[in-house]
C-alpha positions as a Python dict, from the first residue, in 0.01 Angstrom:
ca = {
    (1, 'M'): (0, 0, 0),
    (2, 'L'): (-72, 367, -66),
    (3, 'A'): (163, 654, 5),
    (4, 'A'): (181, 1024, -70),
    (5, 'N'): (494, 1031, -284),
    (6, 'A'): (704, 796, -495),
    (7, 'P'): (1078, 759, -429),
    (8, 'A'): (1325, 962, -630),
    (9, 'G'): (1502, 807, -928),
    (10, 'R'): (1403, 690, -1271),
    (11, 'S'): (1037, 645, -1345),
    (12, 'P'): (868, 305, -1386),
    (13, 'L'): (828, 387, -1757),
    (14, 'D'): (1202, 450, -1790),
    (15, 'A'): (1280, 134, -1594),
    (16, 'V'): (1132, -75, -1876),
    (17, 'N'): (1219, 165, -2160),
    (18, 'L'): (853, 220, -2241),
    (19, 'T'): (888, 594, -2307),
    (20, 'G'): (1019, 537, -2660),
    (21, 'L'): (712, 337, -2754),
    (22, 'M'): (485, 597, -2593),
    (23, 'E'): (653, 872, -2797),
    (24, 'R'): (552, 689, -3115),
    (25, 'T'): (184, 664, -3026),
    (26, 'A'): (-74, 726, -2755),
    (27, 'G'): (-286, 450, -2902),
    (28, 'R'): (-572, 431, -3152),
    (29, 'P'): (-944, 454, -3066),
    (30, 'D'): (-1014, 134, -3261),
    (31, 'V'): (-791, -58, -3018),
    (32, 'I'): (-1033, -135, -2736),
    (33, 'V'): (-892, -211, -2392),
    (34, 'G'): (-1119, -371, -2134),
    (35, 'L'): (-1097, -313, -1759),
    (36, 'I'): (-1280, -544, -1517),
    (37, 'D'): (-1234, -386, -1178),
    (38, 'G'): (-1406, -139, -949),
    (39, 'S'): (-1580, 159, -1103),
    (40, 'V'): (-1382, 451, -1244),
    (41, 'A'): (-1440, 806, -1117),
    (42, 'A'): (-1582, 990, -1418),
    (43, 'T'): (-1520, 1323, -1243),
    (44, 'Q'): (-1143, 1266, -1232),
    (45, 'G'): (-1027, 1547, -1461),
    (46, 'D'): (-692, 1385, -1539),
    (47, 'L'): (-858, 1090, -1714),
    (48, 'A'): (-907, 1091, -2093),
    (49, 'T'): (-1279, 1043, -2036),
    (50, 'E'): (-1367, 1103, -2402),
    (51, 'N'): (-1226, 755, -2473),
    (52, 'I'): (-1379, 581, -2170),
    (53, 'R'): (-1718, 414, -2157),
    (54, 'V'): (-1894, 182, -1915),
    (55, 'L'): (-2065, -125, -2057),
    (56, 'S'): (-2437, -58, -2054),
    (57, 'K'): (-2505, -386, -1875),
    (58, 'A'): (-2315, -256, -1575),
    (59, 'S'): (-2391, 116, -1594),
    (60, 'N'): (-2686, 97, -1352),
    (61, 'R'): (-2450, -44, -1086),
    (62, 'A'): (-2173, 216, -1108),
    (63, 'P'): (-2003, 435, -1002),
    (64, 'E'): (-2229, 597, -745),
    (65, 'H'): (-2316, 255, -603),
    (66, 'A'): (-1953, 147, -573),
    (67, 'S'): (-1775, 134, -241),
    (68, 'G'): (-1485, 371, -176),
    (69, 'P'): (-1204, 113, -195),
    (70, 'A'): (-1335, -35, -522),
    (71, 'L'): (-1372, 310, -679),
    (72, 'T'): (-1018, 400, -568),
    (73, 'H'): (-875, 78, -710),
    (74, 'G'): (-1058, 106, -1044),
    (75, 'T'): (-958, 469, -1090),
    (76, 'F'): (-596, 397, -997),
    (77, 'V'): (-567, 118, -1258),
    (78, 'A'): (-752, 324, -1519),
    (79, 'G'): (-506, 610, -1464),
    (80, 'I'): (-211, 389, -1553),
    (81, 'L'): (-382, 312, -1883),
    (82, 'A'): (-589, 616, -1973),
    (83, 'A'): (-481, 926, -1782),
    (84, 'R'): (-402, 1229, -1992),
    (85, 'R'): (-38, 1253, -2090),
    (86, 'G'): (155, 1495, -1868),
    (87, 'T'): (-29, 1403, -1548),
    (88, 'A'): (123, 1222, -1250),
    (89, 'A'): (-1, 885, -1379),
    (90, 'P'): (188, 669, -1633),
    (91, 'A'): (-85, 735, -1896),
    (92, 'I'): (37, 459, -2124),
    (93, 'C'): (-240, 440, -2385),
    (94, 'P'): (-493, 725, -2346),
    (95, 'G'): (-559, 728, -2720),
    (96, 'C'): (-708, 378, -2705),
    (97, 'S'): (-1070, 320, -2611),
    (98, 'L'): (-1120, 197, -2255),
    (99, 'V'): (-1428, -13, -2177),
    (100, 'V'): (-1494, -41, -1803),
    (101, 'R'): (-1695, -336, -1671),
    (102, 'P'): (-1728, -288, -1292),
    (103, 'I'): (-1778, -593, -1074),
    (104, 'F'): (-1637, -480, -736),
    (105, 'L'): (-1917, -266, -603),
    (106, 'Q'): (-2002, -362, -246),
    (107, 'P'): (-1779, -463, 47),
    (108, 'S'): (-1782, -829, 145),
    (109, 'A'): (-1961, -939, 459),
    (110, 'A'): (-1632, -1067, 603),
    (111, 'N'): (-1428, -753, 536),
    (112, 'A'): (-1587, -414, 484),
    (113, 'N'): (-1267, -282, 324),
    (114, 'T'): (-1247, -562, 66),
    (115, 'P'): (-1510, -557, -208),
    (116, 'S'): (-1559, -900, -361),
    (117, 'A'): (-1735, -1074, -648),
    (118, 'S'): (-1803, -1435, -735),
    (119, 'P'): (-1623, -1628, -1010),
    (120, 'E'): (-1955, -1640, -1197),
    (121, 'E'): (-1975, -1260, -1190),
    (122, 'L'): (-1622, -1235, -1322),
    (123, 'A'): (-1701, -1492, -1592),
    (124, 'E'): (-2004, -1291, -1703),
    (125, 'A'): (-1793, -975, -1720),
    (126, 'I'): (-1524, -1148, -1931),
    (127, 'I'): (-1789, -1263, -2179),
    (128, 'D'): (-1942, -913, -2190),
    (129, 'C'): (-1602, -759, -2272),
    (130, 'A'): (-1521, -1016, -2540),
    (131, 'E'): (-1856, -957, -2709),
    (132, 'A'): (-1805, -580, -2687),
    (133, 'G'): (-1500, -609, -2913),
    (134, 'V'): (-1230, -573, -2647),
    (135, 'R'): (-888, -658, -2790),
    (136, 'I'): (-696, -668, -2458),
    (137, 'L'): (-859, -731, -2121),
    (138, 'N'): (-696, -615, -1795),
    (139, 'L'): (-764, -817, -1479),
    (140, 'S'): (-594, -648, -1183),
    (141, 'L'): (-747, -905, -950),
    (142, 'S'): (-695, -1263, -842),
    (143, 'L'): (-879, -1557, -690),
    (144, 'A'): (-871, -1546, -312),
    (145, 'T'): (-862, -1925, -270),
    (146, 'M'): (-820, -2237, -478),
    (147, 'S'): (-1137, -2420, -575),
    (148, 'P'): (-1150, -2799, -622),
    (149, 'N'): (-1386, -2765, -918),
    (150, 'Q'): (-1143, -2536, -1104),
    (151, 'E'): (-1418, -2273, -1148),
    (152, 'P'): (-1573, -2413, -1470),
    (153, 'H'): (-1772, -2095, -1543),
    (154, 'L'): (-1455, -1891, -1530),
    (155, 'V'): (-1260, -2132, -1749),
    (156, 'Q'): (-1540, -2136, -2006),
    (157, 'A'): (-1542, -1756, -2010),
    (158, 'L'): (-1167, -1749, -2076),
    (159, 'D'): (-1221, -2003, -2356),
    (160, 'H'): (-1483, -1761, -2492),
    (161, 'A'): (-1231, -1476, -2481),
    (162, 'A'): (-982, -1692, -2672),
    (163, 'A'): (-1243, -1771, -2937),
    (164, 'H'): (-1305, -1397, -2982),
    (165, 'G'): (-933, -1313, -2994),
    (166, 'T'): (-953, -1109, -2672),
    (167, 'L'): (-613, -1124, -2501),
    (168, 'V'): (-638, -1152, -2122),
    (169, 'V'): (-367, -998, -1902),
    (170, 'A'): (-405, -1091, -1535),
    (171, 'A'): (-229, -1018, -1206),
    (172, 'A'): (-32, -1314, -1069),
    (173, 'G'): (-146, -1226, -718),
    (174, 'N'): (15, -1085, -406),
    (175, 'Q'): (30, -1373, -161),
    (176, 'G'): (402, -1438, -212),
    (177, 'T'): (346, -1808, -278),
    (178, 'V'): (429, -2064, -544),
    (179, 'G'): (114, -2176, -721),
    (180, 'G'): (-154, -2065, -959),
    (181, 'S'): (-525, -2024, -1010),
    (182, 'A'): (-791, -2100, -1270),
    (183, 'I'): (-703, -1761, -1420),
    (184, 'T'): (-324, -1781, -1437),
    (185, 'R'): (-322, -2149, -1541),
    (186, 'H'): (-543, -2086, -1842),
    (187, 'P'): (-327, -2107, -2158),
    (188, 'W'): (-481, -1792, -2308),
    (189, 'V'): (-391, -1572, -2009),
    (190, 'I'): (-71, -1367, -1973),
    (191, 'P'): (7, -1358, -1598),
    (192, 'V'): (196, -1054, -1465),
    (193, 'V'): (446, -1045, -1178),
    (194, 'A'): (547, -716, -1015),
    (195, 'C'): (912, -612, -1003),
    (196, 'D'): (1109, -325, -854),
    (197, 'R'): (1285, -65, -1069),
    (198, 'A'): (1596, -283, -1088),
    (199, 'G'): (1394, -563, -1244),
    (200, 'R'): (1381, -788, -936),
    (201, 'P'): (1050, -967, -863),
    (202, 'L'): (877, -830, -555),
    (203, 'A'): (863, -1075, -267),
    (204, 'V'): (484, -1048, -253),
    (205, 'S'): (436, -1164, -614),
    (206, 'N'): (313, -1517, -670),
    (207, 'L'): (523, -1745, -889),
    (208, 'G'): (444, -2079, -1047),
    (209, 'G'): (462, -2302, -1352),
    (210, 'S'): (214, -2121, -1575),
    (211, 'I'): (333, -1783, -1448),
    (212, 'G'): (692, -1874, -1533),
    (213, 'R'): (604, -2023, -1871),
    (214, 'R'): (388, -1741, -2007),
    (215, 'G'): (434, -1463, -1754),
    (216, 'L'): (584, -1119, -1784),
    (217, 'M'): (729, -883, -1524),
    (218, 'A'): (634, -519, -1506),
    (219, 'P'): (692, -233, -1260),
    (220, 'G'): (494, -276, -941),
    (221, 'E'): (685, -73, -683),
    (222, 'A'): (583, 282, -588),
    (223, 'I'): (358, 344, -889),
    (224, 'T'): (187, 683, -888),
    (225, 'S'): (-153, 710, -1052),
    (226, 'L'): (-490, 879, -1004),
    (227, 'G'): (-715, 872, -700),
    (228, 'S'): (-1092, 886, -712),
    (229, 'S'): (-1114, 1232, -549),
    (230, 'G'): (-883, 1417, -786),
    (231, 'Q'): (-562, 1349, -595),
    (232, 'S'): (-262, 1138, -693),
    (233, 'L'): (-191, 813, -510),
    (234, 'T'): (114, 588, -496),
    (235, 'G'): (77, 212, -461),
    (236, 'G'): (213, -115, -585),
    (237, 'G'): (179, -488, -630),
    (238, 'T'): (64, -701, -921),
    (239, 'S'): (-254, -495, -965),
    (240, 'A'): (-36, -196, -1051),
    (241, 'A'): (200, -400, -1270),
    (242, 'T'): (-68, -562, -1485),
    (243, 'P'): (-180, -246, -1673),
    (244, 'F'): (181, -183, -1779),
    (245, 'V'): (164, -502, -1986),
    (246, 'T'): (-192, -429, -2101),
    (247, 'G'): (-94, -78, -2208),
    (248, 'T'): (217, -199, -2391),
    (249, 'L'): (8, -450, -2585),
    (250, 'A'): (-240, -175, -2672),
    (251, 'L'): (38, 45, -2810),
    (252, 'L'): (183, -243, -3010),
    (253, 'L'): (-159, -318, -3156),
    (254, 'S'): (-195, 50, -3242),
    (255, 'I'): (132, 39, -3437),
    (256, 'F'): (71, -310, -3581),
    (257, 'P'): (-309, -320, -3623),
    (258, 'D'): (-298, -639, -3832),
    (259, 'A'): (-134, -840, -3553),
    (260, 'K'): (-427, -1047, -3435),
    (261, 'C'): (-555, -1397, -3379),
    (262, 'S'): (-753, -1483, -3688),
    (263, 'G'): (-833, -1748, -3942),
    (264, 'G'): (-851, -2120, -3873),
    (265, 'K'): (-597, -2110, -3592),
    (266, 'I'): (-825, -1935, -3348),
    (267, 'G'): (-1082, -2214, -3344),
    (268, 'D'): (-809, -2472, -3295),
    (269, 'H'): (-656, -2265, -3018),
    (270, 'A'): (-989, -2217, -2839),
    (271, 'S'): (-1044, -2593, -2857),
    (272, 'R'): (-698, -2651, -2716),
    (273, 'C'): (-774, -2409, -2432),
    (274, 'A'): (-1083, -2610, -2342),
    (275, 'Q'): (-902, -2943, -2360),
    (276, 'S'): (-596, -2833, -2161),
    (277, 'R'): (-767, -2619, -1898),
    (278, 'H'): (-625, -2828, -1610),
    (279, 'R'): (-266, -2817, -1735),
    (280, 'A'): (13, -2562, -1703),
    (281, 'A'): (373, -2528, -1816),
    (282, 'R'): (697, -2581, -1623),
    (283, 'A'): (858, -2281, -1458),
    (284, 'R'): (1121, -2080, -1638),
    (285, 'C'): (1274, -1734, -1606),
    (286, 'L'): (1025, -1452, -1636),
    (287, 'V'): (1063, -1220, -1930),
    (288, 'R'): (1123, -858, -1849),
    (289, 'L'): (989, -583, -2073),
    (290, 'S'): (1337, -435, -2101),
    (291, 'N'): (1303, -243, -2428),
    (292, 'D'): (1067, -191, -2718),
    (293, 'A'): (1232, -453, -2937),
    (294, 'E'): (1216, -718, -2668),
    (295, 'A'): (858, -626, -2587),
    (296, 'A'): (756, -670, -2949),
    (297, 'Q'): (953, -993, -2980),
    (298, 'E'): (788, -1142, -2672),
    (299, 'L'): (436, -1008, -2714),
    (300, 'V'): (369, -1022, -3089),
    (301, 'P'): (382, -1406, -3097),
    (302, 'C'): (97, -1400, -2846),
    (303, 'L'): (-95, -1168, -3077),
    (304, 'S'): (-42, -1403, -3370),
    (305, 'G'): (-208, -1693, -3193),
    (306, 'R'): (95, -1904, -3102),
    (307, 'K'): (-14, -2209, -2903),
    (308, 'P'): (167, -2259, -2570),
    (309, 'R'): (301, -2608, -2495),
    (310, 'Q'): (121, -2763, -2199),
    (311, 'K'): (282, -2966, -1921),
    (312, 'P'): (152, -3073, -1581),
    (313, 'S'): (194, -2846, -1282),
    (314, 'R'): (132, -2876, -909),
    (315, 'R'): (-154, -2687, -747),
    (316, 'T'): (-71, -2482, -439),
    (317, 'S'): (-329, -2318, -215),
    (318, 'L'): (-308, -1941, -182),
    (319, 'D'): (-332, -1740, 139),
    (320, 'P'): (-640, -1516, 106),
    (321, 'T'): (-537, -1301, 405),
    (322, 'A'): (-213, -1172, 248),
    (323, 'F'): (-374, -862, 99),
    (324, 'A'): (-178, -558, -14),
    (325, 'C'): (-382, -239, -32),
    (326, 'L'): (-408, -222, -409),
    (327, 'D'): (-447, -598, -448),
    (328, 'S'): (-720, -654, -192),
    (329, 'F'): (-996, -674, -451),
    (330, 'R'): (-1005, -1046, -519),
    (331, 'M'): (-1248, -1300, -650),
    (332, 'S'): (-1391, -1525, -380),
    (333, 'G'): (-1289, -1866, -519),
    (334, 'R'): (-1537, -2121, -384),
    (335, 'S'): (-1803, -2378, -466),
    (336, 'G'): (-2168, -2303, -392),
    (337, 'S'): (-2328, -1972, -306),
    (338, 'A'): (-2155, -1635, -327),
    (339, 'R'): (-1996, -1488, -21),
}
């Protein structure tokens, strides 16, 4: 939900001790961060636009064709990653290159305030980003409903990202339920839960086996970032928390550029992803990004291609009506034609 001002107290960056890492680097241009979301307002002067580009495949559909809510959401998330330092936004990694691949462009027929896209459109965008050399891909979105066919196009696209060494960081979702989706269950994905500034998970954040096994918590309460019309906005939820993890990974890759999935392990891991796509791990305590050392300790093994152990998990349907303002841009999980 959006508001004019954030509450007083320590900043979200201070809450997870991210300022020390940000003082060491603003990121490197050769570390490419991908953003699949709404369009990003190129006229927003507080964005480091010299490091932002739109994939050519999508450029004829954005941003002038994007709906207002999608443009607001995309710009808000982009500000957390790529705003200029010293602005109201967190501006975690403005020195990295940001590749924007818009998919939320038009409102859905069911809800004019909720732009939507099909799982196939998301899958195509994931493949585009992987082939564009994206190192870390931010998905501040979630499936609206569970699908009995497990969204094979989407799973194959995530396998493709694994084969290319493109890390995928995805919002756990804001329905406040226990469960997962084809995105968060995939063994290559790092799910993100939103927490308050004391490190407590927000009640709206989804939890589940795969989220507990591989998930991270990040600030998702009263986050101030950029609006599409030049103003600052404050919002929250897992959409706002996800770029904190993405940005931290980008900074770590900027400091440790050789930390990557490479060699023979990547093919084995991609094969494992394909074979275990219907499995997830048992729940455990979520890891908080509490300081730079812990962040490196938890995240670098992911960068080195460590294979997660897979165990069965229970599927739980999600409530597609439980939308928070900044998390209302969801994929319409379904079989058959787009809606």
